[in-house]
ChimeraX commands (.cxc) that place a marker at each C-alpha (Angstrom):
marker #1 position 80.19,30.79,70.94 radius 0.5
marker #1 position 77.44,31.28,73.46 radius 0.5
marker #1 position 73.86,30.91,72.53 radius 0.5
marker #1 position 73.20,34.48,72.92 radius 0.5
marker #1 position 75.70,35.33,70.18 radius 0.5
marker #1 position 74.31,33.22,67.70 radius 0.5
marker #1 position 72.50,34.66,64.88 radius 0.5
marker #1 position 69.29,33.31,63.66 radius 0.5
marker #1 position 68.51,32.56,60.12 radius 0.5
marker #1 position 65.98,35.25,59.92 radius 0.5
marker #1 position 68.32,37.48,61.51 radius 0.5
marker #1 position 70.99,36.58,58.77 radius 0.5
marker #1 position 68.38,37.08,56.01 radius 0.5
marker #1 position 67.47,40.46,57.26 radius 0.5
marker #1 position 71.40,41.32,57.33 radius 0.5
marker #1 position 71.87,40.05,53.87 radius 0.5
marker #1 position 68.82,42.16,52.49 radius 0.5
marker #1 position 70.27,45.10,54.37 radius 0.5
marker #1 position 73.61,44.67,52.77 radius 0.5
marker #1 position 71.91,44.18,49.17 radius 0.5
marker #1 position 69.81,47.15,49.60 radius 0.5
marker #1 position 72.89,49.27,50.43 radius 0.5
marker #1 position 74.71,47.96,47.42 radius 0.5
marker #1 position 77.12,46.06,49.51 radius 0.5
marker #1 position 76.95,42.96,47.05 radius 0.5
marker #1 position 80.05,41.22,48.44 radius 0.5
marker #1 position 78.87,41.07,51.96 radius 0.5
marker #1 position 75.32,40.24,50.89 radius 0.5
marker #1 position 76.58,37.32,48.75 radius 0.5
marker #1 position 78.72,36.27,51.60 radius 0.5
marker #1 position 75.90,36.21,53.96 radius 0.5
marker #1 position 73.64,34.28,51.52 radius 0.5
marker #1 position 76.42,31.62,51.39 radius 0.5
marker #1 position 76.64,31.43,55.11 radius 0.5
marker #1 position 72.85,31.08,55.36 radius 0.5
marker #1 position 73.08,28.17,52.78 radius 0.5
marker #1 position 75.87,26.54,54.92 radius 0.5
marker #1 position 73.45,26.14,57.86 radius 0.5
marker #1 position 70.30,25.65,55.62 radius 0.5
marker #1 position 71.43,24.03,52.25 radius 0.5
marker #1 position 67.90,23.91,50.80 radius 0.5
marker #1 position 67.04,27.70,51.33 radius 0.5
marker #1 position 65.57,28.33,48.00 radius 0.5
marker #1 position 65.41,32.13,48.84 radius 0.5
marker #1 position 69.19,32.53,49.43 radius 0.5
marker #1 position 69.84,30.96,46.03 radius 0.5
marker #1 position 67.31,33.40,44.36 radius 0.5
marker #1 position 69.22,36.20,46.04 radius 0.5
marker #1 position 72.63,34.68,45.06 radius 0.5
marker #1 position 71.32,34.58,41.45 radius 0.5
marker #1 position 70.25,38.18,41.49 radius 0.5
marker #1 position 73.59,39.33,43.26 radius 0.5
marker #1 position 75.66,37.48,40.47 radius 0.5
marker #1 position 73.45,38.84,37.70 radius 0.5
marker #1 position 74.27,42.22,38.89 radius 0.5
marker #1 position 77.90,41.66,38.93 radius 0.5
marker #1 position 77.85,40.35,35.52 radius 0.5
marker #1 position 78.52,36.52,36.34 radius 0.5
marker #1 position 75.53,35.35,34.23 radius 0.5
marker #1 position 76.67,31.71,34.21 radius 0.5
marker #1 position 76.79,31.67,38.03 radius 0.5
marker #1 position 73.58,33.56,38.26 radius 0.5
marker #1 position 71.60,31.14,36.20 radius 0.5
marker #1 position 73.04,28.16,38.19 radius 0.5
marker #1 position 71.74,29.56,41.44 radius 0.5
marker #1 position 68.48,30.32,40.01 radius 0.5
marker #1 position 68.02,26.85,38.64 radius 0.5
marker #1 position 68.82,25.70,42.38 radius 0.5
marker #1 position 66.27,27.85,43.67 radius 0.5
marker #1 position 63.53,26.49,41.27 radius 0.5
marker #1 position 64.75,22.95,41.65 radius 0.5
marker #1 position 64.07,23.34,45.43 radius 0.5
marker #1 position 61.02,25.41,45.24 radius 0.5
marker #1 position 59.30,25.18,41.61 radius 0.5
marker #1 position 56.73,27.59,42.81 radius 0.5
marker #1 position 59.21,30.42,43.86 radius 0.5
marker #1 position 57.87,33.17,41.79 radius 0.5
marker #1 position 61.14,35.32,42.58 radius 0.5
marker #1 position 63.30,32.72,40.79 radius 0.5
marker #1 position 60.99,32.14,37.94 radius 0.5
marker #1 position 60.38,35.94,37.11 radius 0.5
marker #1 position 64.15,36.99,37.35 radius 0.5
marker link #1:1,2 radius 0.2
marker link #1:2,3 radius 0.2
marker link #1:3,4 radius 0.2
marker link #1:4,5 radius 0.2
marker link #1:5,6 radius 0.2
marker link #1:6,7 radius 0.2
marker link #1:7,8 radius 0.2
marker link #1:8,9 radius 0.2
marker link #1:9,10 radius 0.2
marker link #1:10,11 radius 0.2
marker link #1:11,12 radius 0.2
marker link #1:12,13 radius 0.2
marker link #1:13,14 radius 0.2
marker link #1:14,15 radius 0.2
marker link #1:15,16 radius 0.2
marker link #1:16,17 radius 0.2
marker link #1:17,18 radius 0.2
marker link #1:18,19 radius 0.2
marker link #1:19,20 radius 0.2
marker link #1:20,21 radius 0.2
marker link #1:21,22 radius 0.2
marker link #1:22,23 radius 0.2
marker link #1:23,24 radius 0.2
marker link #1:24,25 radius 0.2
marker link #1:25,26 radius 0.2
marker link #1:26,27 radius 0.2
marker link #1:27,28 radius 0.2
marker link #1:28,29 radius 0.2
marker link #1:29,30 radius 0.2
marker link #1:30,31 radius 0.2
marker link #1:31,32 radius 0.2
marker link #1:32,33 radius 0.2
marker link #1:33,34 radius 0.2
marker link #1:34,35 radius 0.2
marker link #1:35,36 radius 0.2
marker link #1:36,37 radius 0.2
marker link #1:37,38 radius 0.2
marker link #1:38,39 radius 0.2
marker link #1:39,40 radius 0.2
marker link #1:40,41 radius 0.2
marker link #1:41,42 radius 0.2
marker link #1:42,43 radius 0.2
marker link #1:43,44 radius 0.2
marker link #1:44,45 radius 0.2
marker link #1:45,46 radius 0.2
marker link #1:46,47 radius 0.2
marker link #1:47,48 radius 0.2
marker link #1:48,49 radius 0.2
marker link #1:49,50 radius 0.2
marker link #1:50,51 radius 0.2
marker link #1:51,52 radius 0.2
marker link #1:52,53 radius 0.2
marker link #1:53,54 radius 0.2
marker link #1:54,55 radius 0.2
marker link #1:55,56 radius 0.2
marker link #1:56,57 radius 0.2
marker link #1:57,58 radius 0.2
marker link #1:58,59 radius 0.2
marker link #1:59,60 radius 0.2
marker link #1:60,61 radius 0.2
marker link #1:61,62 radius 0.2
marker link #1:62,63 radius 0.2
marker link #1:63,64 radius 0.2
marker link #1:64,65 radius 0.2
marker link #1:65,66 radius 0.2
marker link #1:66,67 radius 0.2
marker link #1:67,68 radius 0.2
marker link #1:68,69 radius 0.2
marker link #1:69,70 radius 0.2
marker link #1:70,71 radius 0.2
marker link #1:71,72 radius 0.2
marker link #1:72,73 radius 0.2
marker link #1:73,74 radius 0.2
marker link #1:74,75 radius 0.2
marker link #1:75,76 radius 0.2
marker link #1:76,77 radius 0.2
marker link #1:77,78 radius 0.2
marker link #1:78,79 radius 0.2
marker link #1:79,80 radius 0.2
marker link #1:80,81 radius 0.2
marker link #1:81,82 radius 0.2
view
């Protein structure tokens, strides 16, 4: 893949947020997981995955993602308030 075809992490976050806002939780989830493959310690992606799993009724998985977010960034207000 050429450099000009690569998506930045910031662009991937914007895309995932757009999918989430449009209600396409499947694509949002996939995109956040792709971000984590590139940046394993991205606490915001873990937080969003927690919210997505919660909305899909996957509560144990949601708690795991939220805990990972807090473990990485204990001051993350989003993860602590969900």
